[in-house]
LUMLO-365704 format. One record per residue (C-alpha): x, y, z; residue in three letters. Coordinates in Angstrom, 1 decimal. Layout:
residues N
X->X, Y->Y, Z->Z, r->Ala
...
This chain:
residues 338
X->-45.4, Y->96.2, Z->79.9, r->Unk
X->-41.9, Y->95.4, Z->78.5, r->Unk
X->-40.3, Y->97.8, Z->81.0, r->Unk
X->-42.2, Y->96.1, Z->83.8, r->Unk
X->-41.1, Y->92.7, Z->82.7, r->Unk
X->-37.5, Y->93.8, Z->82.5, r->Unk
X->-37.7, Y->95.2, Z->86.0, r->Unk
X->-39.2, Y->91.9, Z->87.2, r->Unk
X->-36.5, Y->89.9, Z->85.6, r->Unk
X->-33.8, Y->92.1, Z->87.0, r->Unk
X->-35.3, Y->91.8, Z->90.5, r->Unk
X->-35.5, Y->88.0, Z->90.2, r->Unk
X->-31.8, Y->87.8, Z->89.2, r->Unk
X->-30.8, Y->90.2, Z->91.9, r->Unk
X->-32.6, Y->88.1, Z->94.6, r->Unk
X->-31.0, Y->84.9, Z->93.2, r->Unk
X->-27.6, Y->86.4, Z->93.3, r->Unk
X->-28.0, Y->87.9, Z->96.7, r->Unk
X->-29.4, Y->84.6, Z->98.1, r->Unk
X->-26.5, Y->82.7, Z->96.6, r->Unk
X->-24.0, Y->85.2, Z->98.1, r->Unk
X->-25.6, Y->84.9, Z->101.5, r->Unk
X->-25.4, Y->81.1, Z->101.3, r->Unk
X->-21.7, Y->81.2, Z->100.4, r->Unk
X->-21.0, Y->83.6, Z->103.3, r->Unk
X->-23.0, Y->81.4, Z->105.7, r->Unk
X->-21.1, Y->78.3, Z->104.7, r->Unk
X->-17.7, Y->80.1, Z->104.8, r->Unk
X->-18.4, Y->81.7, Z->108.2, r->Unk
X->-18.9, Y->85.3, Z->109.1, r->Unk
X->-16.5, Y->85.2, Z->112.0, r->Unk
X->-13.8, Y->83.7, Z->109.7, r->Unk
X->-14.3, Y->86.6, Z->107.3, r->Unk
X->-14.0, Y->89.2, Z->110.0, r->Unk
X->-10.8, Y->87.6, Z->111.3, r->Unk
X->-9.3, Y->87.5, Z->107.8, r->Unk
X->-10.3, Y->91.1, Z->107.1, r->Unk
X->-8.5, Y->92.1, Z->110.3, r->Unk
X->-5.4, Y->90.3, Z->109.2, r->Unk
X->-5.3, Y->92.0, Z->105.8, r->Unk
X->-6.5, Y->95.4, Z->106.9, r->Unk
X->-3.0, Y->96.8, Z->107.4, r->Unk
X->-2.3, Y->96.6, Z->103.7, r->Unk
X->-5.5, Y->98.1, Z->102.3, r->Unk
X->-3.6, Y->101.0, Z->100.8, r->Unk
X->-1.3, Y->98.6, Z->98.9, r->Unk
X->-4.3, Y->96.6, Z->97.8, r->Unk
X->-6.1, Y->99.6, Z->96.4, r->Unk
X->-2.9, Y->100.7, Z->94.5, r->Unk
X->-2.7, Y->97.2, Z->92.9, r->Unk
X->-5.2, Y->98.3, Z->90.3, r->Unk
X->-3.0, Y->101.1, Z->89.0, r->Unk
X->-0.9, Y->99.0, Z->86.6, r->Unk
X->-4.0, Y->97.6, Z->85.0, r->Unk
X->-5.5, Y->101.1, Z->84.6, r->Unk
X->-2.2, Y->102.2, Z->83.0, r->Unk
X->-2.3, Y->99.3, Z->80.5, r->Unk
X->-5.9, Y->99.9, Z->79.5, r->Unk
X->-5.2, Y->103.5, Z->78.9, r->Unk
X->-2.1, Y->102.8, Z->76.9, r->Unk
X->-3.9, Y->100.3, Z->74.7, r->Unk
X->-6.7, Y->102.8, Z->74.0, r->Unk
X->-4.2, Y->105.6, Z->73.2, r->Unk
X->-2.2, Y->103.4, Z->70.8, r->Unk
X->-5.2, Y->102.8, Z->68.5, r->Unk
X->-6.4, Y->106.4, Z->68.6, r->Unk
X->-5.5, Y->108.5, Z->65.5, r->Unk
X->-3.9, Y->111.5, Z->67.1, r->Unk
X->-3.2, Y->113.5, Z->63.9, r->Unk
X->-6.4, Y->115.6, Z->64.4, r->Unk
X->-5.7, Y->116.2, Z->68.2, r->Unk
X->-6.8, Y->119.7, Z->69.3, r->Unk
X->-3.5, Y->121.3, Z->70.4, r->Unk
X->0.0, Y->119.9, Z->70.7, r->Unk
X->0.6, Y->117.5, Z->73.5, r->Unk
X->3.4, Y->115.1, Z->74.2, r->Unk
X->2.7, Y->111.4, Z->74.3, r->Unk
X->2.9, Y->111.0, Z->78.0, r->Unk
X->0.6, Y->114.0, Z->78.6, r->Unk
X->-2.0, Y->112.3, Z->76.4, r->Unk
X->-1.3, Y->109.0, Z->78.2, r->Unk
X->-2.2, Y->110.7, Z->81.5, r->Unk
X->-5.3, Y->112.1, Z->80.0, r->Unk
X->-6.3, Y->108.7, Z->78.6, r->Unk
X->-5.7, Y->107.1, Z->82.0, r->Unk
X->-8.1, Y->109.6, Z->83.6, r->Unk
X->-10.7, Y->108.9, Z->80.9, r->Unk
X->-10.2, Y->105.1, Z->81.4, r->Unk
X->-10.7, Y->105.5, Z->85.1, r->Unk
X->-13.9, Y->107.5, Z->84.6, r->Unk
X->-15.2, Y->105.0, Z->82.1, r->Unk
X->-14.4, Y->102.0, Z->84.3, r->Unk
X->-16.1, Y->103.7, Z->87.3, r->Unk
X->-19.3, Y->104.2, Z->85.3, r->Unk
X->-19.1, Y->100.7, Z->83.9, r->Unk
X->-19.0, Y->99.2, Z->87.4, r->Unk
X->-22.0, Y->101.4, Z->88.4, r->Unk
X->-24.2, Y->99.6, Z->85.7, r->Unk
X->-24.9, Y->96.2, Z->87.4, r->Unk
X->-25.7, Y->94.1, Z->84.3, r->Unk
X->-23.8, Y->94.6, Z->81.1, r->Unk
X->-21.3, Y->97.1, Z->82.5, r->Unk
X->-21.3, Y->99.4, Z->79.5, r->Unk
X->-22.4, Y->102.7, Z->81.1, r->Unk
X->-18.9, Y->104.1, Z->80.7, r->Unk
X->-18.6, Y->103.5, Z->77.0, r->Unk
X->-20.6, Y->106.6, Z->75.8, r->Unk
X->-18.6, Y->108.6, Z->78.3, r->Unk
X->-15.4, Y->107.7, Z->76.5, r->Unk
X->-16.7, Y->109.2, Z->73.4, r->Unk
X->-17.9, Y->112.3, Z->75.2, r->Unk
X->-14.6, Y->112.9, Z->76.9, r->Unk
X->-12.5, Y->112.3, Z->73.8, r->Unk
X->-14.7, Y->114.5, Z->71.6, r->Unk
X->-13.3, Y->117.5, Z->73.5, r->Unk
X->-9.9, Y->116.7, Z->72.1, r->Unk
X->-10.6, Y->115.1, Z->68.7, r->Unk
X->-13.2, Y->115.7, Z->66.0, r->Unk
X->-16.4, Y->113.8, Z->66.8, r->Unk
X->-15.9, Y->111.3, Z->64.0, r->Unk
X->-12.3, Y->110.4, Z->65.2, r->Unk
X->-13.5, Y->110.2, Z->68.8, r->Unk
X->-16.3, Y->107.8, Z->67.8, r->Unk
X->-13.8, Y->105.7, Z->65.7, r->Unk
X->-11.4, Y->105.6, Z->68.6, r->Unk
X->-14.1, Y->104.5, Z->71.1, r->Unk
X->-15.5, Y->101.8, Z->68.8, r->Unk
X->-12.0, Y->100.5, Z->67.7, r->Unk
X->-10.9, Y->100.2, Z->71.3, r->Unk
X->-14.0, Y->98.3, Z->72.4, r->Unk
X->-13.6, Y->95.8, Z->69.5, r->Unk
X->-9.9, Y->95.4, Z->70.4, r->Unk
X->-10.9, Y->95.0, Z->74.1, r->Unk
X->-13.4, Y->92.3, Z->73.2, r->Unk
X->-10.8, Y->90.5, Z->71.1, r->Unk
X->-8.1, Y->90.8, Z->73.8, r->Unk
X->-10.5, Y->89.5, Z->76.4, r->Unk
X->-11.2, Y->86.4, Z->74.3, r->Unk
X->-7.5, Y->86.1, Z->73.6, r->Unk
X->-6.7, Y->86.2, Z->77.3, r->Unk
X->-9.3, Y->83.4, Z->77.8, r->Unk
X->-7.5, Y->81.3, Z->75.2, r->Unk
X->-4.0, Y->81.9, Z->76.6, r->Unk
X->-5.3, Y->81.1, Z->80.1, r->Unk
X->-6.9, Y->77.9, Z->78.8, r->Unk
X->-3.7, Y->76.8, Z->77.2, r->Unk
X->-1.7, Y->77.7, Z->80.3, r->Unk
X->-4.1, Y->75.6, Z->82.5, r->Unk
X->-3.7, Y->72.6, Z->80.3, r->Unk
X->0.1, Y->72.8, Z->80.0, r->Unk
X->1.1, Y->73.9, Z->83.5, r->Unk
X->-1.6, Y->72.4, Z->85.8, r->Unk
X->-2.7, Y->68.8, Z->86.4, r->Unk
X->-6.2, Y->69.2, Z->85.1, r->Unk
X->-9.0, Y->66.6, Z->84.8, r->Unk
X->-10.0, Y->65.2, Z->81.4, r->Unk
X->-13.3, Y->67.1, Z->81.7, r->Unk
X->-11.4, Y->70.4, Z->82.0, r->Unk
X->-9.1, Y->69.5, Z->79.1, r->Unk
X->-12.1, Y->68.7, Z->76.9, r->Unk
X->-13.8, Y->71.9, Z->77.8, r->Unk
X->-10.6, Y->73.8, Z->77.1, r->Unk
X->-10.3, Y->72.1, Z->73.7, r->Unk
X->-13.9, Y->73.0, Z->72.8, r->Unk
X->-13.4, Y->76.6, Z->73.8, r->Unk
X->-10.2, Y->77.0, Z->71.8, r->Unk
X->-11.9, Y->75.4, Z->68.8, r->Unk
X->-14.8, Y->77.8, Z->69.1, r->Unk
X->-12.4, Y->80.8, Z->69.4, r->Unk
X->-10.5, Y->79.7, Z->66.2, r->Unk
X->-13.8, Y->79.2, Z->64.3, r->Unk
X->-15.0, Y->82.7, Z->65.3, r->Unk
X->-11.8, Y->84.3, Z->64.1, r->Unk
X->-12.2, Y->82.5, Z->60.8, r->Unk
X->-15.8, Y->83.5, Z->60.5, r->Unk
X->-15.4, Y->87.2, Z->61.3, r->Unk
X->-14.6, Y->88.3, Z->57.7, r->Unk
X->-17.5, Y->86.1, Z->56.5, r->Unk
X->-19.7, Y->87.6, Z->59.1, r->Unk
X->-18.7, Y->91.1, Z->57.9, r->Unk
X->-19.7, Y->90.3, Z->54.3, r->Unk
X->-23.0, Y->88.8, Z->55.4, r->Unk
X->-23.9, Y->91.8, Z->57.5, r->Unk
X->-23.0, Y->94.0, Z->54.5, r->Unk
X->-25.3, Y->92.1, Z->52.2, r->Unk
X->-28.1, Y->92.3, Z->54.8, r->Unk
X->-27.6, Y->96.1, Z->55.1, r->Unk
X->-27.7, Y->96.5, Z->51.3, r->Unk
X->-30.9, Y->94.5, Z->51.2, r->Unk
X->-32.4, Y->96.6, Z->54.0, r->Unk
X->-31.5, Y->99.8, Z->52.0, r->Unk
X->-33.7, Y->98.6, Z->49.2, r->Unk
X->-36.7, Y->98.4, Z->51.6, r->Unk
X->-38.6, Y->101.2, Z->53.2, r->Unk
X->-38.9, Y->99.3, Z->56.4, r->Unk
X->-36.3, Y->98.3, Z->59.0, r->Unk
X->-34.6, Y->101.7, Z->59.5, r->Unk
X->-33.1, Y->100.7, Z->62.9, r->Unk
X->-31.8, Y->97.4, Z->61.4, r->Unk
X->-30.0, Y->99.5, Z->58.7, r->Unk
X->-28.5, Y->101.7, Z->61.4, r->Unk
X->-27.3, Y->98.7, Z->63.4, r->Unk
X->-25.9, Y->96.8, Z->60.4, r->Unk
X->-24.2, Y->100.0, Z->59.1, r->Unk
X->-22.5, Y->100.5, Z->62.5, r->Unk
X->-21.2, Y->96.9, Z->62.6, r->Unk
X->-19.9, Y->97.2, Z->59.0, r->Unk
X->-18.1, Y->100.5, Z->59.6, r->Unk
X->-16.7, Y->99.3, Z->62.9, r->Unk
X->-15.3, Y->96.1, Z->61.6, r->Unk
X->-14.0, Y->97.8, Z->58.4, r->Unk
X->-12.1, Y->100.3, Z->60.6, r->Unk
X->-10.4, Y->97.6, Z->62.6, r->Unk
X->-9.5, Y->95.6, Z->59.5, r->Unk
X->-8.0, Y->98.7, Z->57.9, r->Unk
X->-6.1, Y->99.5, Z->61.1, r->Unk
X->-4.7, Y->95.9, Z->61.3, r->Unk
X->-3.7, Y->96.1, Z->57.7, r->Unk
X->-2.3, Y->99.6, Z->57.4, r->Unk
X->-0.7, Y->99.8, Z->60.9, r->Unk
X->-0.1, Y->96.2, Z->62.1, r->Unk
X->2.5, Y->97.2, Z->64.7, r->Unk
X->0.1, Y->99.7, Z->66.3, r->Unk
X->-2.8, Y->97.3, Z->66.2, r->Unk
X->-1.0, Y->94.3, Z->67.7, r->Unk
X->0.7, Y->96.5, Z->70.3, r->Unk
X->-2.7, Y->97.7, Z->71.4, r->Unk
X->-4.0, Y->94.1, Z->71.5, r->Unk
X->-0.9, Y->92.9, Z->73.4, r->Unk
X->-1.0, Y->95.6, Z->76.1, r->Unk
X->-4.8, Y->95.1, Z->76.6, r->Unk
X->-4.3, Y->91.3, Z->76.9, r->Unk
X->-1.5, Y->91.7, Z->79.4, r->Unk
X->-3.8, Y->94.0, Z->81.4, r->Unk
X->-6.1, Y->91.1, Z->82.0, r->Unk
X->-3.4, Y->89.1, Z->83.7, r->Unk
X->-1.9, Y->92.1, Z->85.5, r->Unk
X->-5.3, Y->92.6, Z->87.1, r->Unk
X->-4.6, Y->89.4, Z->89.0, r->Unk
X->-2.1, Y->91.4, Z->91.2, r->Unk
X->-5.1, Y->92.3, Z->93.4, r->Unk
X->-5.7, Y->88.6, Z->94.1, r->Unk
X->-2.0, Y->88.0, Z->94.6, r->Unk
X->-1.7, Y->90.6, Z->97.3, r->Unk
X->-4.9, Y->89.6, Z->98.9, r->Unk
X->-3.9, Y->86.0, Z->99.3, r->Unk
X->-0.4, Y->87.1, Z->100.6, r->Unk
X->-2.2, Y->89.0, Z->103.3, r->Unk
X->-4.3, Y->85.9, Z->104.1, r->Unk
X->-1.2, Y->83.7, Z->104.3, r->Unk
X->-2.0, Y->81.7, Z->101.2, r->Unk
X->0.9, Y->81.4, Z->98.9, r->Unk
X->-0.9, Y->81.7, Z->95.6, r->Unk
X->1.7, Y->82.5, Z->92.9, r->Unk
X->1.7, Y->85.6, Z->90.8, r->Unk
X->1.2, Y->83.6, Z->87.6, r->Unk
X->-1.7, Y->81.6, Z->89.1, r->Unk
X->-3.3, Y->84.8, Z->90.5, r->Unk
X->-3.2, Y->86.3, Z->86.9, r->Unk
X->-4.9, Y->83.2, Z->85.6, r->Unk
X->-7.4, Y->83.3, Z->88.5, r->Unk
X->-8.4, Y->86.8, Z->87.5, r->Unk
X->-8.9, Y->85.7, Z->83.9, r->Unk
X->-11.1, Y->83.0, Z->85.2, r->Unk
X->-13.0, Y->85.6, Z->87.3, r->Unk
X->-13.5, Y->87.6, Z->84.1, r->Unk
X->-14.9, Y->84.6, Z->82.3, r->Unk
X->-17.3, Y->83.8, Z->85.1, r->Unk
X->-18.4, Y->87.5, Z->85.2, r->Unk
X->-19.0, Y->87.4, Z->81.5, r->Unk
X->-21.0, Y->84.2, Z->81.6, r->Unk
X->-23.2, Y->85.5, Z->84.4, r->Unk
X->-23.5, Y->89.1, Z->83.2, r->Unk
X->-27.3, Y->88.9, Z->84.0, r->Unk
X->-26.6, Y->88.6, Z->87.7, r->Unk
X->-26.2, Y->92.1, Z->89.2, r->Unk
X->-22.6, Y->92.7, Z->90.2, r->Unk
X->-22.2, Y->88.9, Z->89.7, r->Unk
X->-23.2, Y->88.4, Z->93.4, r->Unk
X->-22.4, Y->84.9, Z->94.4, r->Unk
X->-21.2, Y->83.7, Z->90.9, r->Unk
X->-17.9, Y->85.5, Z->91.2, r->Unk
X->-17.2, Y->84.1, Z->94.7, r->Unk
X->-18.2, Y->80.6, Z->93.7, r->Unk
X->-16.2, Y->80.9, Z->90.4, r->Unk
X->-13.0, Y->81.8, Z->92.2, r->Unk
X->-13.6, Y->78.9, Z->94.6, r->Unk
X->-14.1, Y->76.5, Z->91.7, r->Unk
X->-11.0, Y->77.6, Z->89.8, r->Unk
X->-8.8, Y->77.3, Z->92.9, r->Unk
X->-10.0, Y->73.8, Z->93.9, r->Unk
X->-11.1, Y->72.1, Z->90.7, r->Unk
X->-8.8, Y->73.7, Z->88.1, r->Unk
X->-5.6, Y->74.8, Z->89.8, r->Unk
X->-5.9, Y->72.2, Z->92.6, r->Unk
X->-4.6, Y->74.7, Z->95.2, r->Unk
X->-5.6, Y->75.6, Z->98.7, r->Unk
X->-8.7, Y->77.8, Z->98.5, r->Unk
X->-8.0, Y->79.3, Z->102.0, r->Unk
X->-9.3, Y->82.9, Z->102.2, r->Unk
X->-11.0, Y->82.8, Z->98.7, r->Unk
X->-14.2, Y->84.6, Z->99.9, r->Unk
X->-12.3, Y->87.3, Z->101.8, r->Unk
X->-10.0, Y->87.7, Z->98.8, r->Unk
X->-13.0, Y->88.3, Z->96.5, r->Unk
X->-14.4, Y->90.8, Z->99.1, r->Unk
X->-11.1, Y->92.6, Z->99.0, r->Unk
X->-11.4, Y->92.6, Z->95.2, r->Unk
X->-14.8, Y->94.2, Z->95.4, r->Unk
X->-13.5, Y->96.7, Z->97.9, r->Unk
X->-10.9, Y->97.8, Z->95.4, r->Unk
X->-13.6, Y->98.2, Z->92.7, r->Unk
X->-15.7, Y->100.3, Z->95.1, r->Unk
X->-12.8, Y->102.6, Z->96.0, r->Unk
X->-11.9, Y->103.2, Z->92.4, r->Unk
X->-15.6, Y->103.9, Z->91.6, r->Unk
X->-15.6, Y->106.5, Z->94.3, r->Unk
X->-12.3, Y->108.0, Z->93.0, r->Unk
X->-13.6, Y->108.1, Z->89.4, r->Unk
X->-16.8, Y->109.8, Z->90.6, r->Unk
X->-14.9, Y->112.4, Z->92.6, r->Unk
X->-12.7, Y->113.1, Z->89.6, r->Unk
X->-15.8, Y->113.4, Z->87.4, r->Unk
X->-17.4, Y->115.8, Z->89.8, r->Unk
X->-14.3, Y->117.9, Z->90.1, r->Unk
X->-13.9, Y->118.0, Z->86.3, r->Unk
X->-17.5, Y->119.2, Z->85.9, r->Unk
X->-17.0, Y->121.9, Z->88.5, r->Unk
X->-13.8, Y->123.0, Z->86.9, r->Unk
X->-15.5, Y->123.2, Z->83.5, r->Unk
X->-18.3, Y->125.4, Z->85.0, r->Unk
X->-15.7, Y->127.8, Z->86.5, r->Unk
X->-14.0, Y->128.1, Z->83.1, r->Unk
X->-17.4, Y->128.9, Z->81.4, r->Unk
X->-18.3, Y->131.5, Z->84.1, r->Unk
X->-14.9, Y->133.1, Z->83.8, r->Unk
X->-15.1, Y->133.4, Z->80.1, r->Unk
X->-18.7, Y->134.7, Z->80.2, r->Unk
């Protein structure tokens, strides 16, 4: 019954998102989209490559917080970086294949890394990076909010909303250590009971994960904050795709604004995670930020988002092909050694 209800809810959200996207396309004009795609089609290769700097940043951030002392076999830093780039690409591809929470690639990170590190270290690396990624994403939202207030002529409503968001972010940071203690007490209470086994597992996982990150920040602050900085920068670098798209469409959106626009896109995607592939919400979100927040010409916004989706699809395919080739190579090695 619960599974049936979940399928029903997903179907409803899918139809709502699809209907919203169709309405946006109709208002924008199909012929206009076709003409703009023709204009920008000559630079598709450059557009696809625009994701590479972001991928490199994400892999570097993950590599930095990974304890490499127990690495199986000696490898140089840049060799490991290339390997982490490959793992990040595979993970992102699988994340984008899961239409709702986009977490399908996270177990894959652990699986891939456990071939090179002990399982305990691989799990710690995966969890630590996910926590840092969450923190960096929230940090990018805060930096973007401050940049909008200081560098753009925003309305009082936007300024109030920005102030509320920054206040919430500061409060959450303050409450994280308290939250850790509360979860620990709840776990200890559950340990005294014969019931609630899954609650104990969840609480214990949260406790250990937060403890690892706290210890990393305390014992290796340079490594921790370097990882956070690189991952935060990646959020803005990802705006390169929007920047190139708008240049193709003869809309002179600046590189700085494009970076902030992608941070806004991430915020909208996060808020509307329950809409499969954020159909409609992403398009309308980009339109909103361009017109209501940055007060710039929104010319080509819909085509730019379609170009962005095209880049995602291409890298999903690339990640899938690499995944298939890696599995085939592994099979050949096993057959050769048998």
